[in-house]
C-alpha positions as CSV (number, residue, x, y, z in Angstrom):
1,X,103.5,114.7,95.5
2,X,101.1,116.0,92.8
3,X,98.8,118.9,93.7
4,X,97.3,118.0,97.2
5,X,94.2,119.9,96.3
6,X,93.2,117.1,93.9
7,X,93.2,114.5,96.6
8,X,89.8,113.2,97.9
9,X,89.0,113.8,101.5
10,X,89.9,110.3,102.5
11,X,93.2,110.4,100.6
12,X,94.2,113.7,102.0
13,X,93.3,112.6,105.5
14,X,95.5,109.5,105.1
15,X,98.4,111.6,103.8
16,X,98.1,113.9,106.8
17,X,97.8,111.0,109.3
18,X,100.9,109.4,107.9
19,X,102.9,112.7,108.2
20,X,103.3,113.0,104.4
21,X,101.3,116.1,104.2
22,X,100.8,119.0,106.6
23,X,97.5,120.9,107.1
24,X,99.4,124.1,106.2
25,X,100.6,122.6,102.9
26,X,97.1,121.4,102.0
27,X,95.7,124.9,102.9
28,X,98.1,126.6,100.5
29,X,97.1,124.2,97.7
30,X,93.4,124.7,98.4
31,X,93.8,128.5,98.7
32,X,95.5,128.5,95.3
33,X,92.6,126.6,93.8
34,X,90.1,128.9,95.4
35,X,91.9,131.9,94.0
36,X,91.4,130.5,90.5
37,X,87.7,129.9,90.9
38,X,86.1,132.1,93.4
39,X,85.8,135.3,91.4
40,X,83.3,133.5,89.1
41,X,82.1,130.8,91.5
42,X,81.1,133.1,94.4
43,X,80.8,130.1,96.8
44,X,82.0,131.9,100.0
45,X,80.2,134.3,102.2
46,X,83.4,134.7,104.3
47,X,86.9,133.4,103.6
48,X,90.1,135.2,104.7
49,X,93.4,133.5,103.7
50,X,95.1,134.6,106.8
51,X,92.4,133.1,108.9
52,X,92.6,129.8,106.9
53,X,96.3,129.7,107.4
54,X,95.9,130.3,111.2
55,X,93.4,127.4,111.4
56,X,95.8,125.1,109.5
57,X,98.7,126.0,111.7
58,X,96.7,125.2,114.8
59,X,95.8,121.8,113.4
60,X,99.5,121.1,112.6
61,X,100.4,122.1,116.2
62,X,97.7,119.9,117.6
63,X,98.9,116.9,115.6
64,X,102.4,117.5,116.7
65,X,101.2,117.4,120.3
66,X,99.7,114.0,119.7
67,X,96.0,114.9,119.3
68,X,93.9,112.6,117.1
69,X,91.9,114.7,114.6
70,X,90.0,112.6,112.0
71,X,89.4,115.6,109.7
72,X,92.7,117.3,110.2
73,X,93.3,120.1,107.7
74,X,90.4,119.2,105.5
75,X,88.4,122.1,104.1
76,X,84.7,122.2,105.3
77,X,82.3,124.8,104.1
78,X,79.8,126.0,106.7
79,X,76.5,127.1,105.2
80,X,75.8,130.6,106.5
81,X,72.8,129.7,108.5
82,X,75.1,128.0,111.0
83,X,76.8,130.2,113.6
84,X,80.6,130.5,113.8
85,X,82.3,132.4,116.6
86,X,85.2,133.6,114.5
87,X,83.4,134.5,111.2
88,X,80.3,136.5,110.4
89,X,77.0,134.7,110.4
90,X,74.6,136.7,108.2
91,X,72.0,134.1,107.1
92,X,71.9,135.4,103.6
93,X,70.1,138.5,104.7
94,X,71.1,142.2,104.8
95,X,69.3,142.4,108.1
96,X,72.1,140.4,109.8
97,X,75.0,142.0,107.9
98,X,78.2,141.8,110.0
99,X,76.6,139.7,112.8
100,X,79.2,137.9,114.9
101,X,77.9,135.3,117.3
102,X,79.9,134.4,120.4
103,X,79.8,130.7,119.8
104,X,79.8,128.0,117.2
105,X,76.7,126.1,116.2
106,X,76.7,122.6,117.6
107,X,77.5,121.1,114.2
108,X,80.3,123.6,113.6
109,X,81.8,122.7,117.0
110,X,81.9,119.1,115.9
111,X,83.8,120.0,112.7
112,X,86.3,122.2,114.5
113,X,86.8,119.5,117.2
114,X,87.6,117.0,114.4
115,X,90.3,119.4,113.0
116,X,88.5,120.7,109.9
117,X,89.5,124.1,108.4
118,X,86.3,126.2,108.1
119,X,85.0,128.9,105.8
120,X,81.4,130.2,105.4
121,X,79.5,129.4,102.2
122,X,76.7,131.4,100.7
123,X,73.0,130.6,101.4
124,X,69.9,131.9,99.9
125,X,68.0,134.4,102.2
126,X,67.3,132.5,105.4
127,X,67.7,129.3,103.4
128,X,64.5,130.1,101.4
129,X,63.9,131.2,97.9
130,X,65.8,134.5,97.2
131,X,69.0,133.3,95.4
132,X,72.6,133.6,96.6
133,X,75.2,135.1,94.2
134,X,76.8,131.7,93.7
135,X,77.1,130.2,90.2
136,X,77.1,126.6,89.0
137,X,80.7,125.2,88.9
138,X,80.1,123.5,85.6
139,X,78.5,126.5,83.8
140,X,78.4,129.9,85.4
141,X,75.2,130.8,83.5
142,X,73.2,128.1,85.4
143,X,72.0,128.0,89.0
144,X,73.9,125.8,91.5
145,X,70.6,125.2,93.2
146,X,69.6,126.3,96.7
147,X,69.4,127.0,99.4
148,X,72.9,125.4,100.1
149,X,74.3,127.1,97.0
150,X,77.8,127.9,98.1
151,X,78.3,124.5,99.8
152,X,77.3,122.5,96.7
153,X,79.3,124.8,94.3
154,X,82.4,124.7,96.5
155,X,82.4,120.9,96.6
156,X,81.6,120.7,92.9
157,X,84.5,123.0,92.0
158,X,86.9,121.0,94.2
159,X,87.6,123.9,96.5
160,X,86.1,122.1,99.5
161,X,86.4,118.6,100.7
162,X,83.1,118.7,102.6
163,X,80.3,121.2,103.2
164,X,77.4,121.4,105.5
165,X,74.0,122.0,104.0
166,X,70.5,122.2,105.4
167,X,67.3,120.9,103.9
168,X,63.8,122.1,104.5
169,X,62.4,121.0,101.2
170,X,65.3,120.0,98.8
171,X,68.2,122.2,99.8
172,X,70.9,119.5,100.1
173,X,70.0,117.0,97.5
174,X,68.9,119.3,94.7
175,X,72.0,121.6,94.7
176,X,74.3,118.6,95.1
177,X,72.7,117.0,92.1
178,X,73.0,120.2,90.1
179,X,76.7,120.6,91.0
180,X,77.7,116.9,90.4
181,X,78.5,115.9,94.0
182,X,77.2,113.6,96.6
183,X,74.6,115.2,99.0
184,X,73.5,113.4,102.1
185,X,70.4,114.4,104.1
186,X,70.6,112.1,107.1
187,X,67.7,111.1,109.3
188,X,66.0,114.1,110.9
189,X,67.8,115.1,114.1
190,X,71.2,113.5,113.4
191,X,73.0,116.8,113.9
192,X,71.9,119.0,116.8
193,X,70.5,122.3,115.5
194,X,71.7,124.6,118.3
195,X,73.2,127.6,116.8
196,X,71.4,127.2,113.5
197,X,69.0,129.9,112.1
198,X,66.1,127.4,112.1
199,X,63.2,128.1,109.8
200,X,61.0,125.1,110.1
201,X,61.0,123.1,113.4
202,X,59.3,120.1,111.7
203,X,61.6,119.9,108.7
204,X,65.1,121.5,109.0
205,X,67.8,118.9,108.8
206,X,71.6,119.4,108.7
207,X,73.5,117.2,106.2
208,X,76.8,116.9,104.4
209,X,78.1,117.1,100.9
210,X,81.4,115.7,99.5
211,X,82.9,114.5,96.2
212,X,81.9,110.8,96.5
213,X,80.1,108.4,98.8
214,X,83.3,107.3,100.6
215,X,84.1,110.8,101.5
216,X,80.6,111.5,102.8
217,X,80.7,108.3,104.9
218,X,84.1,109.3,106.3
219,X,82.9,112.8,107.2
220,X,79.7,111.6,108.7
221,X,81.5,109.0,110.9
222,X,84.0,111.6,112.1
223,X,81.3,114.3,112.8
224,X,78.5,112.2,114.2
225,X,80.4,109.5,116.1
226,X,78.3,106.8,114.4
227,X,79.8,104.5,111.8
228,X,78.5,105.4,108.4
229,X,81.0,103.2,106.4
230,X,79.2,101.5,103.6
231,X,79.0,97.7,103.9
232,X,80.0,95.4,101.0
233,X,76.7,93.7,100.0
234,X,76.8,90.1,98.8
235,X,73.7,90.7,96.6
236,X,72.1,93.4,94.6
237,X,69.5,95.6,96.3
238,X,65.8,95.3,96.0
239,X,64.9,98.8,94.9
240,X,61.4,100.4,94.9
241,X,61.3,102.8,92.0
242,X,59.2,105.7,93.3
243,X,58.4,108.8,91.2
244,X,56.2,110.2,93.9
245,X,53.3,112.7,93.7
246,X,55.2,114.9,91.2
247,X,56.1,112.4,88.6
248,X,54.8,114.7,85.9
249,X,57.5,117.2,86.7
250,X,60.3,114.9,85.5
251,X,61.9,116.4,82.4
252,X,62.9,114.1,79.5
253,X,66.5,113.9,80.7
254,X,65.3,112.6,84.1
255,X,63.0,110.0,82.5
256,X,65.9,108.8,80.4
257,X,68.1,108.8,83.5
258,X,65.7,106.6,85.4
259,X,65.6,104.1,82.5
260,X,69.4,104.1,82.2
261,X,70.0,103.7,86.0
262,X,67.4,101.0,86.3
263,X,69.0,99.0,83.4
264,X,72.5,99.4,84.9
265,X,71.2,98.3,88.4
266,X,69.4,95.3,87.0
267,X,72.5,94.3,85.0
268,X,74.4,94.1,88.3
269,X,71.8,92.0,90.1
270,X,69.3,94.5,91.5
271,X,65.6,94.3,91.2
272,X,63.9,97.5,90.3
273,X,60.1,97.5,90.9
274,X,57.8,100.5,90.3
275,X,55.9,101.4,93.4
276,X,53.2,104.0,93.9
277,X,52.8,105.5,97.3
278,X,49.3,106.1,98.5
279,X,47.1,108.8,99.9
280,X,48.9,109.5,103.2
281,X,52.0,110.6,101.3
282,X,50.2,112.8,98.7
283,X,48.3,114.5,101.5
284,X,51.5,115.2,103.5
285,X,53.2,116.5,100.4
286,X,50.4,118.8,99.6
287,X,50.5,120.3,103.1
288,X,54.3,120.7,103.2
289,X,54.1,124.4,102.0
290,X,51.8,125.2,104.9
291,X,54.0,123.7,107.5
292,X,57.2,125.1,106.1
293,X,56.0,128.6,105.6
294,X,53.9,128.9,108.7
295,X,56.8,127.7,110.9
296,X,59.1,130.0,109.0
297,X,56.9,132.9,109.8
298,X,57.2,132.0,113.5
299,X,61.0,131.6,113.2
300,X,61.6,135.1,111.7
301,X,58.9,136.8,113.8
302,X,61.4,139.4,115.0
303,X,62.5,140.3,111.5
304,X,58.9,140.6,110.4
305,X,58.1,142.9,113.3
306,X,61.2,145.0,113.3
307,X,63.0,144.7,109.9
308,X,60.4,143.8,107.4
309,X,61.8,146.1,104.8
310,X,65.0,144.1,104.9
311,X,63.2,141.0,103.6
312,X,63.1,140.2,99.9
313,X,59.8,140.7,98.2
314,X,59.4,137.0,97.6
315,X,60.0,136.1,101.2
316,X,57.8,138.9,102.6
317,X,55.0,137.7,100.3
318,X,55.3,134.1,101.5
319,X,55.4,135.1,105.1
320,X,52.4,137.4,104.9
321,X,50.5,134.5,103.2
322,X,51.5,132.2,106.0
323,X,50.5,134.6,108.7
324,X,47.0,134.9,107.1
325,X,46.4,131.1,107.0
326,X,44.3,129.6,109.8
327,X,46.3,128.0,112.6
328,X,44.4,124.8,112.1
329,X,46.2,124.3,108.8
330,X,49.5,124.0,110.6
331,X,48.1,121.4,112.9
332,X,46.6,119.6,110.0
333,X,49.9,119.5,108.2
334,X,51.8,118.2,111.2
335,X,49.3,115.5,111.6
336,X,49.6,114.5,107.9
337,X,53.4,114.4,108.3
338,X,53.1,112.0,111.3
339,X,50.6,109.8,109.4
340,X,52.9,109.5,106.4
341,X,56.0,108.9,108.6
342,X,54.2,106.0,110.3
343,X,53.0,104.6,107.0
344,X,56.4,104.7,105.2
345,X,58.1,101.5,106.5
346,X,55.1,99.4,105.6
347,X,54.8,101.1,102.1
348,X,58.3,99.9,101.2
349,X,58.2,96.6,103.1
350,X,60.3,94.0,101.2
351,X,62.6,96.6,99.6
352,X,66.1,97.7,100.7
353,X,65.8,101.2,99.4
354,X,63.8,103.6,97.2
355,X,65.2,104.7,93.9
356,X,63.9,108.2,92.9
357,X,65.0,111.3,91.0
358,X,67.1,113.9,92.7
359,X,65.7,116.8,90.7
360,X,63.4,117.4,87.7
361,X,66.4,117.7,85.4
362,X,69.7,119.4,85.1
363,X,70.3,122.8,86.6
364,X,68.1,125.5,85.0
365,X,69.7,128.4,83.1
366,X,70.0,131.7,84.9
367,X,70.5,132.7,88.5
368,X,67.1,134.1,89.3
369,X,65.7,130.7,90.5
370,X,67.3,127.8,92.3
371,X,65.1,125.2,90.7
372,X,62.3,123.1,92.2
373,X,62.5,120.7,95.2
374,X,59.6,118.6,94.0
375,X,61.5,115.3,94.1
376,X,62.9,116.0,97.6
377,X,60.1,117.4,99.7
378,X,58.4,114.1,100.5
379,X,61.6,112.5,101.8
380,X,62.3,115.6,103.9
381,X,59.0,115.6,105.7
382,X,59.3,111.8,106.2
383,X,62.5,112.4,108.2
384,X,64.3,109.6,106.3
385,X,67.9,109.5,105.0
386,X,68.4,110.5,101.4
387,X,71.5,110.6,99.3
388,X,72.1,111.8,95.7
389,X,74.9,110.5,93.6
390,X,76.2,111.9,90.3
391,X,74.7,109.9,87.4
392,X,75.9,111.4,84.1
393,X,75.0,114.6,82.2
394,X,71.9,116.2,80.8
395,X,71.3,117.7,77.3
396,X,73.4,120.8,78.1
397,X,76.3,118.9,79.6
398,X,75.4,119.7,83.2
399,X,75.3,117.0,85.9
400,X,72.4,114.8,86.8
401,X,71.8,113.0,90.1
402,X,69.9,109.9,91.2
403,X,68.6,109.5,94.7
404,X,68.6,106.6,97.2
405,X,66.2,106.7,100.2
406,X,65.9,104.3,103.1
407,X,63.8,104.2,106.3
408,X,64.5,106.5,109.2
409,X,67.6,105.4,111.1
410,X,69.0,103.4,108.2
411,X,71.6,106.0,107.3
412,X,74.4,103.6,106.8
413,X,72.2,101.5,104.6
414,X,71.4,104.5,102.5
415,X,75.1,105.1,101.9
416,X,75.7,101.4,101.3
417,X,73.2,101.2,98.5
418,X,74.3,104.6,97.1
419,X,77.8,103.3,96.9
420,X,76.6,100.0,95.3
421,X,74.6,102.0,92.7
422,X,77.6,104.4,92.0
423,X,79.7,101.3,91.2
424,X,77.0,99.8,89.0
425,X,76.8,103.0,87.0
426,X,80.6,103.0,86.6
427,X,80.2,99.6,84.9
C-alpha cells in the first residue's frame, strides 16, 4: 500500500473496515506526516504521540472485539474551545493554561464513540480576534484564518482527516476557504454545545472540516446520526447569487471567482440569478456585533471580574465596549435576527441554494489578523447551513473558496449542491 496518510477519510475508513489497514498503522503514517509539518504549521494545541498510539491501539482492540466504529482510526482535530477529559482544554487563553476538564464535550464524546483518534487544535483567544500561532499550510507567511485556525490548517496540510470548528461570525467557513478545504457550518444546534466554551448563545455553531465534500458528508453522518450523503441530482441547481450587505468588500480575485464559478455552473445546466436581500437582512447584519460581543461579555463574566489582566488588549477593549452598551441593544439585535430568520425562506423562494463568496479574497499576508468574516456573518445569524468548497487560487497562489447556503434544516441539500458545484468546477 502507498502511504496511508494520503488516503481520504472515506478511503481510509474503507481500508480499515476491510481489515487491510489498522488504526495503529494509520496513526504511524499520520504522525510521520505531522512530524514533517508541525514545526512550521503549529496546528496543534496538544498532541502527544504516545497518547495518539494508545488511542489507535484501543480502536484496533475494539474492532477485533467486533465493535462497529464508523470513524475507526481517523484523525479528528478538536478545536480547543471543546473540552476533552484526557487532554488540556485551554480555550486559547493563558487564563486557562493547563486546565483539564473531567469530561468530554458532547461533540467530542460523539467523535470518540465513533472511533476517531483525537488531538487538540489551536484556536484564537476564546474563539475571538486575538490570533493563534498557526500558519497557513500553503504559505507560512499568511494567516490560516480564525478562529478555527488549527483545525483548518491541519486539514489543509493533510495531517487531519477531519476537524471540529466553531462559528460565531465566520470561523469555520473563512479559515476553511483560506486553507483550501471544505468547511461545513451545519444548521444551528446540530451539535449539542455541552462542554464548549460558548461565547455567543445566539450564534455559536459547531461544524466540521474535511478535505472534500464526500468526507464531510461521511463524517457528519457518522457523528450526527443523520444521513448527510449528497444526492445525485437529475438537473442543475437554481442558484441565487447573493453578494449580501458587504458586496463592496469583495476583492478583485473574488469578483473574478464569482464570474468564473457562475460560468462553470451555467455550462453544466445551473441557473445563476443575482438576488438582493432586503432590509431585514441588512438590519440583522448591522446588529451582529452587538449581539456577539454583548453575549460574549456575559459568557466570560468570570474572566472579566477575576482575571481581566489575562485577556488580550483587543478582547478586553471589545468586552468593555459591550458592557457599556445599553441592554436594549441586545434585545434589538436578537429581534432583528428573528425577523431575518423568518424572512429568509421567502427571500430565496424558487431557488435551491444561495451562491455567495466564502471570504473577501485569499488569505491576507501576516499572522496579526485572521481576516474578515463579512461574507459569513449573515449566514451564521440566520442559523442556516453553509458550506465552502475550494475553487482555485488567488493572485498569490493561495486558495479561494466559494460558498453554498440553503435553508435551515436543509443540510443534506447544502452538501448535495456543494458536491454538484465542485464537480462542475472540475469540468
